[in-house]
N, C-alpha and C positions, 0 to 999 in steps of 0.2 A: 218235645223229645230232647233228651239230654245229648249234648254233643260229646262224642268220645274223642279224646285227643289222639291224633295220629301217632302211631308208633314211630319212634325215631331210631334209626340205626346209625351208628357212628361209622363213618368211612375213614379209612386211614388217609391222612393228609399226604398229598404228593409234593407239596411245597412247604418249606419251613414257614412258620408264622411271621417271621420278620421280613418277608418279601424276597428273601434270597432263594434263587432256584437251587434245587438239590443237585447233587453230583449226577444223579441219573438223568434229570431233566437237561442239564448242561451237555452231558455226553451224547444225548439223543439228538441234539441240535447240530446236525452235520455242517451246516453253514458256519456256525460259531467255531466249531472245532477246526474246520479248514482254515478259517481266518487266523486263528491262534497259531496253528501249526505252520502255516505258510509264513507268518511274520517271523517265527523263530528260524525256520529254514533259510529265509532270505537274509537274516542278520547273523547267522551262526559263524563262529570261528571254526578252525580245523577240528576242535574237540566237541563241537556241537553246541557250545554255550553262546547265547546271544544276550546282549544288554537289554534289560527290560524297557528302558527308556527308548531305545531305538525301535524295539518291537511296537511299543505303543504309538510312537510317532509314525511308523509305517502304516499301521492300521488306521490312524486318523487321517492320513494322507489318502489312502485308498478308499476308505469308507468314512467320509466326514461326519455322518450322522451316528456313527458307532459310539456307544457309551457303555462302559462296564456297569454303570448304575442301572441300566435297563434290565440287567440280569440279577440285580440286588447286591452288587458288590461295589464298594466305593473306589476301588483302584484296579488297574490291570493286574497287578501282582496278586491281589485277593481272588480275582476271577481265574487266573491261571492255576493258583493253588487249589481252588474249589473243584476243578475238574479232576484232579489227581492224575492227570496224564503227563505232567511235566515235573522235572526236578527244578527246584528253586534254590539258588545259592546267594546268600547275602554276604558280600565281601566288604571289608573295611577299605575305605578310600583314603585319600591323603589326610582327611580330617578324621579324628577318632570318633566324632559324633555322627558322621555320615556313613551310610552303607550304599554300595553299588549292588543292585540286584541283577542277577543273571538267571536265565531260564534255559532249559534244555528239554527236548522231547524225550520222554522215557523210552520210546521205541528205538532210539539210536544208541 
């Protein structure tokens, strides 16, 4: 008897092919979003802006095994940007070649 190939149906991908989690996947991860928002809240100035380096350091102190690469992003900045829940501001520092990155929760 001839084998009939199974019909294949293409399902929409829920994750990008490069290993990065989609915005939807990231935003559905309440633990992740709480970690990111709490780090901003705990480091924010009176205008709600927090230095990205300070946020990353706080997260690493509180969750030593946390790694943005687990979510498919090489840096905290890229991870924050991917959620689209935060404003990102790259400011010139003392050196013209370096930028200081600040983050703010869009809810505020």
